[in-house]
C-alpha positions in Angstrom: 15.1 6.7 -42.9 13.9 3.4 -41.4 16.3 3.9 -38.4 14.8 7.3 -37.8 11.3 6.0 -38.0 12.1 3.2 -35.5 13.7 5.7 -33.1 10.6 8.0 -33.4 8.3 5.0 -32.8 10.3 4.0 -29.7 10.2 7.6 -28.3 6.4 7.7 -28.9 6.0 4.4 -27.1 8.0 5.6 -24.2 6.0 8.9 -23.9 2.8 6.9 -24.1 4.0 4.5 -21.3 5.0 7.5 -19.1 1.6 9.1 -19.7 -0.2 5.9 -18.6 1.9 5.5 -15.5 1.4 9.2 -14.6 -2.4 8.6 -14.7 -2.0 6.0 -11.9 -0.6 8.4 -9.3 -2.3 11.6 -8.1 -0.3 14.8 -8.1 1.0 15.9 -4.7 -0.6 13.0 -2.7 -0.3 9.4 -2.1 -2.4 6.9 -4.0 -5.5 6.3 -1.9 -4.9 9.4 0.3 -8.1 11.3 0.3 -8.4 13.6 3.2 -11.5 15.6 2.2 -14.8 15.3 0.4 -13.9 18.0 -2.1 -11.5 17.3 -5.0 -10.7 13.7 -5.0 -10.9 11.4 -7.9 -11.5 7.7 -8.0 -8.4 5.9 -9.1 -9.9 2.4 -8.6 -13.2 1.0 -9.7 -15.7 0.1 -7.0 -15.8 -3.5 -6.1 -18.0 -5.4 -8.6 -18.3 -8.5 -6.5 -14.7 -9.7 -7.0 -12.6 -10.3 -3.9 -10.1 -7.5 -3.2 -6.5 -8.6 -3.3 -4.6 -7.4 -0.3 -0.8 -8.0 0.2 0.1 -7.9 3.9 3.8 -7.7 4.7 4.2 -8.9 8.3 6.0 -7.3 11.2 9.3 -8.8 12.4 7.7 -9.0 15.9 4.3 -10.4 14.9 2.1 -8.2 16.9 -1.4 -7.8 15.4 -0.6 -9.7 12.1 -2.6 -12.8 13.0 -5.6 -10.7 14.1 -5.4 -8.6 10.9 -5.3 -11.7 8.7 -8.2 -13.2 10.5 -10.2 -10.0 10.1 -9.5 -10.1 6.3 -10.6 -13.7 6.0 -13.9 -12.7 4.5 -15.7 -13.0 1.2 -14.7 -9.4 0.4 -10.9 -9.9 0.6 -8.3 -12.2 -0.7 -5.3 -11.5 1.6 -1.8 -12.9 1.1 0.7 -12.7 3.9 4.5 -12.5 3.9 6.0 -13.6 7.2 9.0 -11.4 8.3 9.2 -12.9 11.9 12.0 -15.2 10.8 14.3 -12.2 10.7 13.2 -10.6 14.0 16.8 -10.9 15.5 18.3 -9.0 12.5 16.4 -5.7 11.8 18.4 -5.1 8.6 17.5 -8.5 7.1 13.9 -8.0 8.1 13.8 -4.6 6.4 15.5 -6.1 3.2 13.1 -9.0 3.1 10.1 -6.7 3.7 11.2 -4.4 0.8 11.7 -7.4 -1.4 8.1 -8.5 -0.5 6.8 -5.1 -1.4 8.4 -5.3 -4.8 7.0 -8.8 -5.3 3.6 -7.6 -4.3 3.8 -4.7 -6.8 4.4 -7.2 -9.6 1.1 -9.0 -8.6 -0.7 -5.7 -8.6 -3.0 -6.1 -5.5 -5.6 -3.4 -4.6 -3.5 -2.4 -1.6 -0.3 -3.2 0.2 -0.3 -3.3 4.0 3.1 -3.1 5.8 3.0 -4.0 9.4 5.2 -2.7 12.3 8.3 -1.7 10.5 10.7 1.2 10.9 11.5 3.3 7.9 14.1 5.9 9.0 17.1 3.6 9.3 17.2 3.0 5.6 14.7 5.5 4.3 16.2 5.8 0.8 15.7 2.1 0.1 12.2 2.2 1.5 11.4 5.3 -0.6 12.4 3.3 -3.7 10.2 0.3 -2.8 7.2 2.4 -1.8 7.7 4.6 -5.0 7.4 1.4 -7.1 3.9 0.8 -5.6 3.0 4.5 -6.1 4.1 4.6 -9.7 1.8 1.8 -10.7 -1.2 3.1 -8.6 -1.1 0.8 -5.6 -2.0 2.4 -2.3 0.2 1.6 0.7 -1.1 1.4 4.3 1.3 1.3 7.2 0.0 -0.8 10.1 1.2 0.1 13.6 4.3 1.7 12.2 7.3 2.5 14.4 7.8 5.6 12.3 6.8 6.7 8.8 8.7 7.8 5.7 9.4 11.5 5.4 7.8 11.5 2.0 4.1 11.3 2.8 3.2 10.8 -0.9 4.4 7.2 -0.5 1.7 5.9 1.8 -2.1 6.5 1.9 -2.7 6.1 5.7 -1.5 4.7 8.9 -3.7 2.2 10.7 -3.4 1.7 14.4 -5.0 -1.4 15.7 -7.0 -0.8 18.9 -9.6 -3.4 19.5 -10.6 -1.7 22.8 -11.8 1.6 21.2 -15.5 1.6 20.7 -15.3 3.9 17.7 -12.4 2.2 16.0 -13.3 1.5 12.3 -13.4 -2.1 11.2 -10.2 -3.1 9.3 -12.0 -4.1 6.2 -14.1 -0.9 6.1 -10.9 1.2 6.5 -9.1 -0.7 3.7 -12.0 -0.2 1.4 -11.9 3.6 2.1 -8.3 3.6 0.9 -8.8 1.2 -2.0 -11.8 3.1 -3.4 -10.4 6.6 -2.7 -13.2 7.4 -0.3 -12.4 10.3 2.1 -10.6 9.2 5.2 -8.2 10.4 7.9 -4.5 10.1 7.5 -4.3 8.1 10.8 -7.1 5.6 11.4 -7.8 3.6 14.5 -8.9 0.2 13.3 -10.5 -2.8 14.9 -9.8 -6.4 13.9 -13.0 -7.6 15.6 -15.9 -8.7 13.5 
């Protein structure tokens, strides 16, 4: 009898945990992917003065990483950076290191994960697993200047393309807040790193 009670309690706990996790991810869309003003729900509380934790996974080739980090050095954001440039000569090691960094970021539970300049199609199944980990706990993912994107669009909220020359490019911080707070935004956003 006691064994059966323990088993039922364990099943009930597992069902409750799955229900909680299911509440973190929207059905049929990426976390933070709100394309319209209509039926979207806020999955994250509006900022109450606390700095927003942003995990930036760098590009193997650098690119806009330094500009992005400078644009996030404000009172609104607390950005951490994982440097992947050390593996620029070995794309496989760079991808492995970046996926590991995504998984480590998930364990810290930032408000958003930004992945810079990586390619996803070469080992898409491994990327799908890492990105699904973020989705499953309700962390939106933004792809910054991606070479390509995963086939499963539920795994990332938006792509940001840095273009500091465009007059109507959205400021980086503003665009990130749109994703974090589930405000309506385009799937591809041209962003500026200028203040």
